[in-house]
All heavy atoms as TSV, in Angstrom:
chain	resi	resn	atom	element	x	y	z
A	1	ASN	N	N	1.849	19.880	3.439
A	1	ASN	CA	C	3.203	20.192	3.831
A	1	ASN	C	C	4.223	19.399	3.032
A	1	ASN	O	O	5.416	19.536	3.228
A	1	ASN	CB	C	3.387	19.983	5.332
A	1	ASN	CG	C	3.212	18.545	5.774
A	1	ASN	OD1	O	3.063	17.645	4.956
A	1	ASN	ND2	N	3.218	18.341	7.072
A	2	GLY	N	N	3.790	18.501	2.162
A	2	GLY	CA	C	4.694	17.750	1.322
A	2	GLY	C	C	5.270	16.500	1.940
A	2	GLY	O	O	5.954	15.749	1.274
A	3	LEU	N	N	5.032	16.248	3.225
A	3	LEU	CA	C	5.535	15.038	3.871
A	3	LEU	C	C	4.560	13.895	3.628
A	3	LEU	O	O	3.352	14.078	3.719
A	3	LEU	CB	C	5.712	15.262	5.371
A	3	LEU	CG	C	6.743	16.318	5.762
A	3	LEU	CD1	C	6.743	16.517	7.269
A	3	LEU	CD2	C	8.123	15.912	5.286
A	4	PRO	N	N	5.058	12.688	3.337
A	4	PRO	CA	C	4.137	11.580	3.071
A	4	PRO	C	C	3.458	11.079	4.338
A	4	PRO	O	O	4.001	11.166	5.432
A	4	PRO	CB	C	5.050	10.495	2.491
A	4	PRO	CG	C	6.385	10.774	3.092
A	4	PRO	CD	C	6.460	12.274	3.226
A	5	THR	N	N	2.262	10.561	4.170
A	5	THR	CA	C	1.587	9.814	5.216
A	5	THR	C	C	2.054	8.382	5.070
A	5	THR	O	O	1.979	7.813	3.979
A	5	THR	CB	C	0.062	9.889	5.048
A	5	THR	OG1	O	-0.336	11.255	5.126
A	5	THR	CG2	C	-0.654	9.075	6.103
A	6	ILE	N	N	2.567	7.776	6.154
A	6	ILE	CA	C	3.077	6.405	6.098
A	6	ILE	C	C	2.110	5.486	6.824
A	6	ILE	O	O	1.804	5.709	7.997
A	6	ILE	CB	C	4.484	6.318	6.713
A	6	ILE	CG1	C	5.445	7.217	5.925
A	6	ILE	CG2	C	4.972	4.871	6.737
A	6	ILE	CD1	C	6.821	7.330	6.527
A	7	LEU	N	N	1.609	4.480	6.118
A	7	LEU	CA	C	0.673	3.517	6.688
A	7	LEU	C	C	1.326	2.146	6.712
A	7	LEU	O	O	1.867	1.698	5.703
A	7	LEU	CB	C	-0.605	3.460	5.856
A	7	LEU	CG	C	-1.366	4.767	5.692
A	7	LEU	CD1	C	-2.525	4.579	4.735
A	7	LEU	CD2	C	-1.858	5.262	7.034
A	8	ASN	N	N	1.270	1.474	7.859
A	8	ASN	CA	C	1.808	0.131	8.026
A	8	ASN	C	C	0.655	-0.815	8.330
A	8	ASN	O	O	-0.029	-0.641	9.345
A	8	ASN	CB	C	2.818	0.091	9.179
A	8	ASN	CG	C	4.027	0.943	8.888
A	8	ASN	OD1	O	4.717	0.710	7.915
A	8	ASN	ND2	N	4.276	1.931	9.710
A	9	PHE	N	N	0.418	-1.794	7.459
A	9	PHE	CA	C	-0.641	-2.771	7.668
A	9	PHE	C	C	-0.001	-4.107	8.025
A	9	PHE	O	O	0.590	-4.770	7.172
A	9	PHE	CB	C	-1.517	-2.896	6.419
A	9	PHE	CG	C	-2.254	-1.621	6.098
A	9	PHE	CD1	C	-1.997	-0.941	4.931
A	9	PHE	CD2	C	-3.183	-1.106	6.984
A	9	PHE	CE1	C	-2.666	0.225	4.628
A	9	PHE	CE2	C	-3.863	0.066	6.698
A	9	PHE	CZ	C	-3.606	0.741	5.519
A	10	ASN	N	N	-0.119	-4.484	9.295
A	10	ASN	CA	C	0.503	-5.707	9.800
A	10	ASN	C	C	-0.486	-6.860	9.924
A	10	ASN	O	O	-0.127	-7.918	10.429
A	10	ASN	CB	C	1.156	-5.424	11.154
A	10	ASN	CG	C	2.270	-4.397	11.029
A	10	ASN	OD1	O	3.122	-4.508	10.166
A	10	ASN	ND2	N	2.248	-3.387	11.869
A	11	THR	N	N	-1.721	-6.661	9.496
A	11	THR	CA	C	-2.734	-7.715	9.502
A	11	THR	C	C	-3.386	-7.759	8.122
A	11	THR	O	O	-3.238	-6.829	7.327
A	11	THR	CB	C	-3.830	-7.455	10.567
A	11	THR	OG1	O	-4.531	-6.260	10.209
A	11	THR	CG2	C	-3.237	-7.311	11.960
A	12	ALA	N	N	-4.123	-8.816	7.851
A	12	ALA	CA	C	-4.765	-8.971	6.547
A	12	ALA	C	C	-5.945	-8.023	6.362
A	12	ALA	O	O	-6.366	-7.766	5.249
A	12	ALA	CB	C	-5.221	-10.410	6.350
A	13	THR	N	N	-6.491	-7.474	7.444
A	13	THR	CA	C	-7.607	-6.550	7.359
A	13	THR	C	C	-7.067	-5.140	7.135
A	13	THR	O	O	-6.378	-4.591	7.999
A	13	THR	CB	C	-8.446	-6.579	8.648
A	13	THR	OG1	O	-8.878	-7.922	8.866
A	13	THR	CG2	C	-9.651	-5.673	8.544
A	14	VAL	N	N	-7.354	-4.589	5.980
A	14	VAL	CA	C	-6.864	-3.258	5.630
A	14	VAL	C	C	-8.044	-2.299	5.676
A	14	VAL	O	O	-8.992	-2.448	4.911
A	14	VAL	CB	C	-6.223	-3.263	4.231
A	14	VAL	CG1	C	-5.789	-1.863	3.833
A	14	VAL	CG2	C	-5.054	-4.228	4.191
A	15	PRO	N	N	-8.005	-1.297	6.551
A	15	PRO	CA	C	-9.120	-0.348	6.625
A	15	PRO	C	C	-9.153	0.564	5.406
A	15	PRO	O	O	-8.158	0.716	4.698
A	15	PRO	CB	C	-8.823	0.450	7.898
A	15	PRO	CG	C	-7.358	0.346	8.068
A	15	PRO	CD	C	-6.956	-0.991	7.503
A	16	SER	N	N	-10.301	1.176	5.174
A	16	SER	CA	C	-10.440	2.127	4.083
A	16	SER	C	C	-9.550	3.334	4.349
A	16	SER	O	O	-9.476	3.837	5.467
A	16	SER	CB	C	-11.900	2.570	3.977
A	16	SER	OG	O	-12.011	3.616	3.049
A	17	ILE	N	N	-8.870	3.792	3.322
A	17	ILE	CA	C	-8.029	4.982	3.471
A	17	ILE	C	C	-8.472	6.055	2.478
A	17	ILE	O	O	-7.671	6.813	1.942
A	17	ILE	CB	C	-6.533	4.636	3.319
A	17	ILE	CG1	C	-6.258	3.904	2.020
A	17	ILE	CG2	C	-6.031	3.840	4.497
A	17	ILE	CD1	C	-4.789	3.623	1.761
A	18	ASN	N	N	-9.781	6.138	2.272
A	18	ASN	CA	C	-10.330	7.030	1.253
A	18	ASN	C	C	-10.124	8.511	1.539
A	18	ASN	O	O	-10.126	9.310	0.630
A	18	ASN	CB	C	-11.823	6.765	1.079
A	18	ASN	CG	C	-12.071	5.429	0.430
A	18	ASN	OD1	O	-11.240	4.944	-0.318
A	18	ASN	ND2	N	-13.195	4.824	0.730
A	19	GLN	N	N	-9.956	8.927	2.784
A	19	GLN	CA	C	-9.870	10.346	3.086
A	19	GLN	C	C	-8.477	10.936	2.898
A	19	GLN	O	O	-8.297	12.123	3.001
A	19	GLN	CB	C	-10.323	10.620	4.526
A	19	GLN	CG	C	-11.822	10.561	4.699
A	19	GLN	CD	C	-12.252	9.223	5.274
A	19	GLN	OE1	O	-11.463	8.541	5.904
A	19	GLN	NE2	N	-13.487	8.857	5.051
A	20	LEU	N	N	-7.484	10.139	2.630
A	20	LEU	CA	C	-6.128	10.645	2.502
A	20	LEU	C	C	-5.871	11.229	1.122
A	20	LEU	O	O	-6.477	10.825	0.141
A	20	LEU	CB	C	-5.119	9.520	2.752
A	20	LEU	CG	C	-5.101	8.948	4.153
A	20	LEU	CD1	C	-4.128	7.783	4.217
A	20	LEU	CD2	C	-4.707	10.001	5.163
A	21	PHE	N	N	-4.962	12.183	1.078
A	21	PHE	CA	C	-4.473	12.706	-0.194
A	21	PHE	C	C	-3.461	11.696	-0.700
A	21	PHE	O	O	-2.294	11.720	-0.342
A	21	PHE	CB	C	-3.851	14.092	0.017
A	21	PHE	CG	C	-3.476	14.789	-1.250
A	21	PHE	CD1	C	-4.325	14.791	-2.349
A	21	PHE	CD2	C	-2.279	15.460	-1.331
A	21	PHE	CE1	C	-3.972	15.441	-3.518
A	21	PHE	CE2	C	-1.924	16.124	-2.501
A	21	PHE	CZ	C	-2.768	16.116	-3.584
A	22	ASP	N	N	-3.908	10.753	-1.511
A	22	ASP	CA	C	-3.185	9.524	-1.811
A	22	ASP	C	C	-1.808	9.729	-2.435
A	22	ASP	O	O	-0.922	8.928	-2.249
A	22	ASP	CB	C	-4.019	8.631	-2.729
A	22	ASP	CG	C	-5.373	8.333	-2.128
A	22	ASP	OD1	O	-5.425	8.089	-0.914
A	22	ASP	OD2	O	-6.363	8.365	-2.857
A	23	ILE	N	N	-1.627	10.783	-3.197
A	23	ILE	CA	C	-0.360	10.946	-3.888
A	23	ILE	C	C	0.795	11.137	-2.908
A	23	ILE	O	O	1.946	10.916	-3.236
A	23	ILE	CB	C	-0.425	12.088	-4.914
A	23	ILE	CG1	C	0.699	11.942	-5.928
A	23	ILE	CG2	C	-0.434	13.435	-4.256
A	23	ILE	CD1	C	0.351	12.360	-7.299
A	24	PHE	N	N	0.502	11.496	-1.658
A	24	PHE	CA	C	1.525	11.630	-0.624
A	24	PHE	C	C	1.454	10.477	0.379
A	24	PHE	O	O	1.883	10.625	1.514
A	24	PHE	CB	C	1.395	12.962	0.106
A	24	PHE	CG	C	1.769	14.139	-0.744
A	24	PHE	CD1	C	0.823	15.084	-1.082
A	24	PHE	CD2	C	3.053	14.293	-1.222
A	24	PHE	CE1	C	1.164	16.174	-1.874
A	24	PHE	CE2	C	3.401	15.374	-2.016
A	24	PHE	CZ	C	2.446	16.315	-2.340
A	25	THR	N	N	0.913	9.343	-0.031
A	25	THR	CA	C	0.750	8.211	0.873
A	25	THR	C	C	1.735	7.103	0.526
A	25	THR	O	O	1.841	6.681	-0.620
A	25	THR	CB	C	-0.692	7.670	0.813
A	25	THR	OG1	O	-1.588	8.725	1.160
A	25	THR	CG2	C	-0.887	6.531	1.787
A	26	GLU	N	N	2.444	6.635	1.557
A	26	GLU	CA	C	3.379	5.514	1.447
A	26	GLU	C	C	2.767	4.361	2.226
A	26	GLU	O	O	2.462	4.503	3.404
A	26	GLU	CB	C	4.714	5.925	2.050
A	26	GLU	CG	C	5.755	4.853	2.075
A	26	GLU	CD	C	7.069	5.374	2.637
A	26	GLU	OE1	O	7.521	6.455	2.238
A	26	GLU	OE2	O	7.626	4.671	3.506
A	27	VAL	N	N	2.547	3.214	1.567
A	27	VAL	CA	C	1.848	2.099	2.190
A	27	VAL	C	C	2.786	0.899	2.295
A	27	VAL	O	O	3.437	0.524	1.320
A	27	VAL	CB	C	0.594	1.703	1.379
A	27	VAL	CG1	C	-0.173	0.601	2.085
A	27	VAL	CG2	C	-0.304	2.907	1.166
A	28	HIS	N	N	2.811	0.279	3.494
A	28	HIS	CA	C	3.613	-0.923	3.746
A	28	HIS	C	C	2.657	-2.064	4.092
A	28	HIS	O	O	1.965	-1.996	5.111
A	28	HIS	CB	C	4.572	-0.693	4.921
A	28	HIS	CG	C	5.597	0.356	4.651
A	28	HIS	ND1	N	6.899	0.039	4.367
A	28	HIS	CD2	C	5.508	1.709	4.604
A	28	HIS	CE1	C	7.580	1.165	4.169
A	28	HIS	NE2	N	6.754	2.187	4.306
A	29	TYR	N	N	2.599	-3.091	3.234
A	29	TYR	CA	C	1.786	-4.278	3.490
A	29	TYR	C	C	2.708	-5.344	4.059
A	29	TYR	O	O	3.717	-5.687	3.451
A	29	TYR	CB	C	1.123	-4.767	2.209
A	29	TYR	CG	C	0.156	-3.775	1.620
A	29	TYR	CD1	C	0.462	-3.061	0.469
A	29	TYR	CD2	C	-1.063	-3.533	2.242
A	29	TYR	CE1	C	-0.425	-2.145	-0.073
A	29	TYR	CE2	C	-1.961	-2.611	1.710
A	29	TYR	CZ	C	-1.631	-1.927	0.558
A	29	TYR	OH	O	-2.508	-1.019	0.032
A	30	ARG	N	N	2.337	-5.908	5.251
A	30	ARG	CA	C	3.233	-6.819	5.962
A	30	ARG	C	C	2.541	-8.075	6.485
A	30	ARG	O	O	2.970	-8.636	7.490
A	30	ARG	CB	C	3.856	-6.079	7.150
A	30	ARG	CG	C	4.696	-4.907	6.734
A	30	ARG	CD	C	5.231	-4.157	7.912
A	30	ARG	NE	N	6.205	-3.162	7.508
A	30	ARG	CZ	C	6.509	-2.117	8.216
A	30	ARG	NH1	N	5.950	-1.913	9.389
A	30	ARG	NH2	N	7.405	-1.262	7.762
A	31	ALA	N	N	1.490	-8.537	5.833
A	31	ALA	CA	C	0.769	-9.719	6.323
A	31	ALA	C	C	0.360	-10.597	5.147
A	31	ALA	O	O	0.314	-10.157	4.008
A	31	ALA	CB	C	-0.470	-9.303	7.121
A	32	ALA	N	N	0.052	-11.844	5.457
A	32	ALA	CA	C	-0.440	-12.773	4.435
A	32	ALA	C	C	-1.923	-12.557	4.205
A	32	ALA	O	O	-2.653	-12.190	5.119
A	32	ALA	CB	C	-0.182	-14.201	4.881
A	33	GLY	N	N	-2.362	-12.778	2.980
A	33	GLY	CA	C	-3.787	-12.761	2.678
A	33	GLY	C	C	-4.414	-11.391	2.574
A	33	GLY	O	O	-5.602	-11.225	2.833
A	34	ILE	N	N	-3.682	-10.389	2.162
A	34	ILE	CA	C	-4.226	-9.038	2.011
A	34	ILE	C	C	-4.817	-8.886	0.618
A	34	ILE	O	O	-4.190	-9.234	-0.375
A	34	ILE	CB	C	-3.135	-7.970	2.220
A	34	ILE	CG1	C	-2.590	-8.030	3.646
A	34	ILE	CG2	C	-3.662	-6.580	1.903
A	34	ILE	CD1	C	-1.408	-7.120	3.897
A	35	THR	N	N	-6.035	-8.375	0.550
A	35	THR	CA	C	-6.653	-8.027	-0.726
A	35	THR	C	C	-6.907	-6.526	-0.717
A	35	THR	O	O	-7.546	-6.008	0.191
A	35	THR	CB	C	-7.970	-8.783	-0.953
A	35	THR	OG1	O	-7.689	-10.188	-0.963
A	35	THR	CG2	C	-8.610	-8.389	-2.275
A	36	VAL	N	N	-6.401	-5.846	-1.723
A	36	VAL	CA	C	-6.532	-4.393	-1.815
A	36	VAL	C	C	-7.363	-4.081	-3.047
A	36	VAL	O	O	-6.995	-4.453	-4.158
A	36	VAL	CB	C	-5.141	-3.725	-1.931
A	36	VAL	CG1	C	-5.289	-2.219	-2.030
A	36	VAL	CG2	C	-4.260	-4.113	-0.764
A	37	SER	N	N	-8.497	-3.422	-2.838
A	37	SER	CA	C	-9.365	-3.039	-3.950
A	37	SER	C	C	-9.289	-1.529	-4.127
A	37	SER	O	O	-9.953	-0.772	-3.417
A	37	SER	CB	C	-10.806	-3.459	-3.670
A	37	SER	OG	O	-10.895	-4.855	-3.562
A	38	THR	N	N	-8.464	-1.096	-5.065
A	38	THR	CA	C	-8.318	0.333	-5.299
A	38	THR	C	C	-7.726	0.587	-6.673
A	38	THR	O	O	-7.054	-0.271	-7.237
A	38	THR	CB	C	-7.431	1.000	-4.223
A	38	THR	OG1	O	-7.475	2.410	-4.400
A	38	THR	CG2	C	-6.011	0.525	-4.302
A	39	SER	N	N	-7.986	1.760	-7.191
A	39	SER	CA	C	-7.352	2.221	-8.417
A	39	SER	C	C	-6.774	3.615	-8.184
A	39	SER	O	O	-6.693	4.422	-9.101
A	39	SER	CB	C	-8.362	2.235	-9.568
A	39	SER	OG	O	-8.709	0.910	-9.902
A	40	LYS	N	N	-6.382	3.895	-6.950
A	40	LYS	CA	C	-5.833	5.198	-6.595
A	40	LYS	C	C	-4.360	5.285	-6.952
A	40	LYS	O	O	-3.725	4.293	-7.294
A	40	LYS	CB	C	-6.007	5.436	-5.098
A	40	LYS	CG	C	-7.443	5.556	-4.680
A	40	LYS	CD	C	-7.532	5.843	-3.218
A	40	LYS	CE	C	-8.982	6.027	-2.845
A	40	LYS	NZ	N	-9.113	6.578	-1.516
A	41	THR	N	N	-3.809	6.476	-6.844
A	41	THR	CA	C	-2.393	6.715	-7.074
A	41	THR	C	C	-1.708	6.946	-5.745
A	41	THR	O	O	-2.165	7.778	-4.955
A	41	THR	CB	C	-2.188	7.933	-7.992
A	41	THR	OG1	O	-2.811	7.673	-9.244
A	41	THR	CG2	C	-0.711	8.227	-8.204
A	42	TYR	N	N	-0.637	6.208	-5.489
A	42	TYR	CA	C	0.119	6.330	-4.244
A	42	TYR	C	C	1.544	6.757	-4.542
A	42	TYR	O	O	2.051	6.549	-5.639
A	42	TYR	CB	C	0.131	4.988	-3.495
A	42	TYR	CG	C	-1.233	4.545	-3.083
A	42	TYR	CD1	C	-1.920	3.599	-3.828
A	42	TYR	CD2	C	-1.851	5.077	-1.966
A	42	TYR	CE1	C	-3.189	3.190	-3.459
A	42	TYR	CE2	C	-3.119	4.678	-1.594
A	42	TYR	CZ	C	-3.783	3.732	-2.350
A	42	TYR	OH	O	-5.035	3.338	-1.996
A	43	ASP	N	N	2.217	7.311	-3.553
A	43	ASP	CA	C	3.608	7.700	-3.697
A	43	ASP	C	C	4.492	6.458	-3.747
A	43	ASP	O	O	5.283	6.293	-4.672
A	43	ASP	CB	C	4.023	8.620	-2.547
A	43	ASP	CG	C	5.442	9.132	-2.695
A	43	ASP	OD1	O	5.850	9.446	-3.830
A	43	ASP	OD2	O	6.144	9.210	-1.677
A	44	LYS	N	N	4.356	5.579	-2.746
A	44	LYS	CA	C	5.164	4.361	-2.672
A	44	LYS	C	C	4.326	3.224	-2.113
A	44	LYS	O	O	3.495	3.439	-1.228
A	44	LYS	CB	C	6.366	4.559	-1.752
A	44	LYS	CG	C	7.319	5.634	-2.203
A	44	LYS	CD	C	8.423	5.840	-1.182
A	44	LYS	CE	C	9.325	6.989	-1.606
A	44	LYS	NZ	N	10.327	7.292	-0.593
A	45	ILE	N	N	4.552	2.006	-2.602
A	45	ILE	CA	C	3.933	0.810	-2.038
A	45	ILE	C	C	5.056	-0.190	-1.772
A	45	ILE	O	O	5.911	-0.418	-2.631
A	45	ILE	CB	C	2.886	0.186	-2.987
A	45	ILE	CG1	C	1.681	1.116	-3.125
A	45	ILE	CG2	C	2.434	-1.186	-2.474
A	45	ILE	CD1	C	0.604	0.599	-4.076
A	46	PHE	N	N	5.022	-0.777	-0.572
A	46	PHE	CA	C	5.990	-1.793	-0.169
A	46	PHE	C	C	5.242	-3.064	0.203
A	46	PHE	O	O	4.234	-3.004	0.914
A	46	PHE	CB	C	6.782	-1.337	1.063
A	46	PHE	CG	C	7.638	-0.128	0.826
A	46	PHE	CD1	C	7.110	1.142	0.909
A	46	PHE	CD2	C	8.980	-0.272	0.531
A	46	PHE	CE1	C	7.897	2.264	0.694
A	46	PHE	CE2	C	9.788	0.836	0.321
A	46	PHE	CZ	C	9.241	2.113	0.401
A	47	VAL	N	N	5.729	-4.211	-0.251
A	47	VAL	CA	C	5.224	-5.522	0.170
A	47	VAL	C	C	6.385	-6.174	0.906
A	47	VAL	O	O	7.413	-6.482	0.305
A	47	VAL	CB	C	4.756	-6.362	-1.029
A	47	VAL	CG1	C	4.270	-7.717	-0.569
A	47	VAL	CG2	C	3.665	-5.625	-1.800
A	48	GLU	N	N	6.220	-6.373	2.227
A	48	GLU	CA	C	7.328	-6.775	3.094
A	48	GLU	C	C	6.950	-7.954	3.981
A	48	GLU	O	O	5.782	-8.311	4.077
A	48	GLU	CB	C	7.719	-5.603	4.004
A	48	GLU	CG	C	8.013	-4.329	3.250
A	48	GLU	CD	C	8.050	-3.109	4.133
A	48	GLU	OE1	O	7.205	-2.966	5.047
A	48	GLU	OE2	O	8.932	-2.282	3.899
A	49	ASN	N	N	7.950	-8.503	4.662
A	49	ASN	CA	C	7.730	-9.510	5.704
A	49	ASN	C	C	7.005	-10.748	5.179
A	49	ASN	O	O	6.129	-11.283	5.831
A	49	ASN	CB	C	6.962	-8.870	6.878
A	49	ASN	CG	C	7.022	-9.703	8.127
A	49	ASN	OD1	O	8.007	-10.380	8.375
A	49	ASN	ND2	N	5.969	-9.679	8.905
A	50	ASN	N	N	7.357	-11.180	3.956
A	50	ASN	CA	C	6.715	-12.333	3.314
A	50	ASN	C	C	5.208	-12.157	3.142
A	50	ASN	O	O	4.448	-13.129	3.156
A	50	ASN	CB	C	7.015	-13.628	4.078
A	50	ASN	CG	C	8.479	-13.986	4.010
A	50	ASN	OD1	O	9.098	-13.877	2.962
A	50	ASN	ND2	N	9.043	-14.406	5.125
A	51	ALA	N	N	4.762	-10.954	2.983
A	51	ALA	CA	C	3.338	-10.678	2.799
A	51	ALA	C	C	2.862	-11.209	1.456
A	51	ALA	O	O	3.640	-11.331	0.502
A	51	ALA	CB	C	3.071	-9.182	2.879
A	52	THR	N	N	1.580	-11.539	1.387
A	52	THR	CA	C	0.939	-11.872	0.119
A	52	THR	C	C	-0.183	-10.863	-0.088
A	52	THR	O	O	-1.044	-10.692	0.772
A	52	THR	CB	C	0.379	-13.305	0.103
A	52	THR	OG1	O	-0.483	-13.477	1.225
A	52	THR	CG2	C	1.489	-14.323	0.148
A	53	VAL	N	N	-0.148	-10.206	-1.228
A	53	VAL	CA	C	-1.102	-9.134	-1.505
A	53	VAL	C	C	-1.701	-9.352	-2.884
A	53	VAL	O	O	-0.984	-9.610	-3.850
A	53	VAL	CB	C	-0.412	-7.747	-1.453
A	53	VAL	CG1	C	-1.427	-6.639	-1.693
A	53	VAL	CG2	C	0.307	-7.543	-0.131
A	54	ILE	N	N	-3.017	-9.247	-2.962
A	54	ILE	CA	C	-3.734	-9.305	-4.233
A	54	ILE	C	C	-4.316	-7.920	-4.472
A	54	ILE	O	O	-5.019	-7.378	-3.616
A	54	ILE	CB	C	-4.866	-10.351	-4.193
A	54	ILE	CG1	C	-4.282	-11.746	-3.982
A	54	ILE	CG2	C	-5.704	-10.289	-5.474
A	54	ILE	CD1	C	-5.324	-12.810	-3.694
A	55	PHE	N	N	-4.008	-7.340	-5.620
A	55	PHE	CA	C	-4.541	-6.025	-5.973
A	55	PHE	C	C	-5.709	-6.214	-6.925
A	55	PHE	O	O	-5.540	-6.699	-8.039
A	55	PHE	CB	C	-3.458	-5.169	-6.623
A	55	PHE	CG	C	-2.374	-4.753	-5.667
A	55	PHE	CD1	C	-1.194	-5.465	-5.586
A	55	PHE	CD2	C	-2.550	-3.662	-4.838
A	55	PHE	CE1	C	-0.197	-5.100	-4.709
A	55	PHE	CE2	C	-1.552	-3.278	-3.950
A	55	PHE	CZ	C	-0.382	-3.996	-3.886
A	56	ASN	N	N	-6.912	-5.839	-6.479
A	56	ASN	CA	C	-8.097	-5.786	-7.331
A	56	ASN	C	C	-8.244	-4.334	-7.740
A	56	ASN	O	O	-8.435	-3.471	-6.903
A	56	ASN	CB	C	-9.351	-6.244	-6.582
A	56	ASN	CG	C	-9.336	-7.711	-6.277
A	56	ASN	OD1	O	-8.739	-8.485	-7.000
A	56	ASN	ND2	N	-9.972	-8.110	-5.197
A	57	GLY	N	N	-8.153	-4.053	-8.989
A	57	GLY	CA	C	-8.118	-2.675	-9.462
A	57	GLY	C	C	-6.743	-2.415	-10.039
A	57	GLY	O	O	-5.930	-3.324	-10.191
A	58	THR	N	N	-6.464	-1.183	-10.342
A	58	THR	CA	C	-5.177	-0.834	-10.948
A	58	THR	C	C	-4.564	0.346	-10.211
A	58	THR	O	O	-4.594	1.473	-10.698
A	58	THR	CB	C	-5.363	-0.498	-12.433
A	58	THR	OG1	O	-6.382	0.503	-12.545
A	58	THR	CG2	C	-5.731	-1.712	-13.248
A	59	PRO	N	N	-4.001	0.109	-9.023
A	59	PRO	CA	C	-3.368	1.225	-8.323
A	59	PRO	C	C	-2.138	1.704	-9.089
A	59	PRO	O	O	-1.439	0.907	-9.712
A	59	PRO	CB	C	-2.986	0.633	-6.966
A	59	PRO	CG	C	-2.875	-0.825	-7.203
A	59	PRO	CD	C	-3.868	-1.139	-8.287
A	60	ALA	N	N	-1.893	2.995	-9.045
A	60	ALA	CA	C	-0.711	3.570	-9.683
A	60	ALA	C	C	0.255	4.016	-8.592
A	60	ALA	O	O	-0.154	4.341	-7.480
A	60	ALA	CB	C	-1.114	4.753	-10.549
A	61	VAL	N	N	1.537	4.004	-8.923
A	61	VAL	CA	C	2.577	4.382	-7.973
A	61	VAL	C	C	3.457	5.433	-8.645
A	61	VAL	O	O	3.972	5.201	-9.738
A	61	VAL	CB	C	3.417	3.158	-7.555
A	61	VAL	CG1	C	4.481	3.546	-6.561
A	61	VAL	CG2	C	2.516	2.066	-6.982
A	62	THR	N	N	3.642	6.578	-7.972
A	62	THR	CA	C	4.402	7.665	-8.588
A	62	THR	C	C	5.902	7.554	-8.377
A	62	THR	O	O	6.673	8.029	-9.200
A	62	THR	CB	C	3.939	9.032	-8.063
A	62	THR	OG1	O	4.127	9.077	-6.646
A	62	THR	CG2	C	2.494	9.295	-8.416
A	63	THR	N	N	6.362	6.941	-7.268
A	63	THR	CA	C	7.790	6.911	-6.976
A	63	THR	C	C	8.367	5.500	-7.011
A	63	THR	O	O	9.307	5.237	-7.744
A	63	THR	CB	C	8.092	7.557	-5.611
A	63	THR	OG1	O	7.585	8.891	-5.628
A	63	THR	CG2	C	9.565	7.599	-5.332
A	64	SER	N	N	7.822	4.559	-6.193
A	64	SER	CA	C	8.387	3.215	-6.190
A	64	SER	C	C	7.391	2.174	-5.689
A	64	SER	O	O	6.549	2.457	-4.847
A	64	SER	CB	C	9.663	3.152	-5.343
A	64	SER	OG	O	9.367	3.399	-3.989
A	65	PHE	N	N	7.533	0.965	-6.248
A	65	PHE	CA	C	6.790	-0.215	-5.811
A	65	PHE	C	C	7.856	-1.250	-5.479
A	65	PHE	O	O	8.592	-1.690	-6.362
A	65	PHE	CB	C	5.871	-0.716	-6.925
A	65	PHE	CG	C	5.024	-1.890	-6.526
A	65	PHE	CD1	C	3.788	-1.700	-5.948
A	65	PHE	CD2	C	5.472	-3.185	-6.718
A	65	PHE	CE1	C	3.008	-2.798	-5.581
A	65	PHE	CE2	C	4.702	-4.278	-6.358
A	65	PHE	CZ	C	3.469	-4.071	-5.784
A	66	PHE	N	N	7.965	-1.620	-4.203
A	66	PHE	CA	C	9.046	-2.482	-3.741
A	66	PHE	C	C	8.480	-3.781	-3.193
A	66	PHE	O	O	7.561	-3.754	-2.375
A	66	PHE	CB	C	9.832	-1.777	-2.631
A	66	PHE	CG	C	10.917	-2.617	-2.019
A	66	PHE	CD1	C	12.122	-2.800	-2.675
A	66	PHE	CD2	C	10.724	-3.236	-0.807
A	66	PHE	CE1	C	13.132	-3.578	-2.114
A	66	PHE	CE2	C	11.710	-4.025	-0.236
A	66	PHE	CZ	C	12.923	-4.190	-0.885
A	67	VAL	N	N	8.995	-4.911	-3.663
A	67	VAL	CA	C	8.614	-6.219	-3.133
A	67	VAL	C	C	9.882	-6.843	-2.528
A	67	VAL	O	O	10.852	-7.093	-3.250
A	67	VAL	CB	C	8.035	-7.137	-4.214
A	67	VAL	CG1	C	7.677	-8.492	-3.637
A	67	VAL	CG2	C	6.809	-6.481	-4.855
A	68	GLU	N	N	9.817	-7.077	-1.230
A	68	GLU	CA	C	10.956	-7.657	-0.508
A	68	GLU	C	C	11.130	-9.124	-0.869
A	68	GLU	O	O	10.148	-9.823	-1.104
A	68	GLU	CB	C	10.670	-7.500	0.994
A	68	GLU	CG	C	11.731	-8.017	1.918
A	68	GLU	CD	C	11.327	-7.805	3.365
A	68	GLU	OE1	O	10.399	-8.498	3.841
A	68	GLU	OE2	O	11.912	-6.929	3.993
A	69	ASN	N	N	12.359	-9.608	-0.885
A	69	ASN	CA	C	12.610	-11.035	-1.092
A	69	ASN	C	C	11.941	-11.849	0.002
A	69	ASN	O	O	11.885	-11.421	1.145
A	69	ASN	CB	C	14.109	-11.325	-1.044
A	69	ASN	CG	C	14.783	-11.159	-2.379
A	69	ASN	OD1	O	14.120	-11.173	-3.416
A	69	ASN	ND2	N	16.085	-10.998	-2.360
A	70	GLY	N	N	11.473	-13.031	-0.354
A	70	GLY	CA	C	10.910	-13.884	0.678
A	70	GLY	C	C	9.634	-14.532	0.248
A	70	GLY	O	O	9.100	-14.354	-0.792
């Protein structure tokens, strides 16, 4: 339908999101100590709320990658 799937991760444990059509996925990381192992393509990625995120792999972003001050 063209609407993005919005995922909010408020803890360091990030579940697998392999079944989603990733290009329409908007992800918000909001916790310390998050490690993301992926090389998928996402619509938008946000790092918020003083989160610390380590990306293992090379995720691609089609629209925006936003890191909040803090």
